[in-house]
N, C-alpha and C positions, 0 to 999 in steps of 0.2 A: 409504473416508471415515471408518470407525470409529476409526481412529487419530487423526484430527482431533478427533473428539469427546473422546477420551481426553486429548489434549493440552490441549483447552480446560478440562477439569476442573482443570488445574494452574495456570491463569492467575493466581490470587490467591496462589500459593505459589512462583512462579518469576519471574525477571526479565522485563521487558517484551519482551526479544528473542524469547522463545518464542512469544508471540502473533504477533509480526512474521513469524517464520519459518513459522508455521502458516498465516497469511493468504497469504504468498507461495506456499506449496505448494498450498493449496486453490484459489486463483484462477488459477495459472499452471502448475502441475505441476512447478515448479522447486524444488529444494532448496538453500538457502543454505549455503555453506561458512563464510561469515563475514558478519555484519551490523554496520555501524557506524552508531550513532545520529547522525542529521543534526540533528534538533531535535524539540521537543515543542511542539505548536501548540494553541491554543484561542481562544475569543473570538468576537466577532460575525462576523469573516470566515469562521468555520467553521460558521456556522448553515446548515442545509440542510433544505429541505422535499422529501421524497420524492414521487414521482408518485402514490403511493397515500395520501398525506396525512400520514404520520408526519413530525414536526418534531423535529430534533435540533440540539443545540450540541455538535459533535464536539470531543473531545480526542484528538489524533492524535500518535502517536509515529511519526516518519518515519525510515526507515533507508536507507542506501546499501548496495547489494549488488553487489560487483564480481566475486566468485567464487561460482559456482553450478554445479550439475550437473542434468542432465535435459533434457527437450525441452518446449517450449511446448505446453501443453494447456489450452485455454480452458474455464472453467467457464461454460457458456452461461446459467446462471441468475444469475450475478453480474457477468459481464464481457461488454460489448457487442462489443468487438474486442480483440485481443491481438497485439502485435508490438513489436519493438524499433524505435526511431527515433533519429535524430540530434538533438542538442540544438538545432541551428538549424532543425529541421523538426518542432517539436512539434505534434501534432494540435490543431486548433482546438476540437474538441468533447471535453472531458474533464469528469469529475466536478467540479463547482464547488469543493468544499472542498479539492480537490487542486491547484488552480491556483496559489495563493500558495506552496505547497510547491515546485512545479516551478520557479516564478520565482526563488525563493531558491536552489535547487540550481543552476540555470543561471547566475545571477549569480555564484555562488561558483566556477564553473568556466570563466568567460570570462577570457581573458588581456588 
């Protein structure tokens, strides 16, 4: 995990894609070969109150990753469950600020 901390020091001097790749690896064990920006989200739909009481208005840069390497490894402190799923079978229980992002992604990939 030390390499994650080193990458995080670069956040303000590198493009947003580096923190995106960092989070992907930290939470899933996967390394992105390429990330494509889906959209940047903010506003009231992205307000969240964490179970421990912290309140945040998230600004989220969401990426699509179609090419990666590695094996799924769950960070048990940050991720409740980790698996791939079909777009027509999205889990009902996901992090609330991520719900509108998934809906947009699914809508953009329906025929």
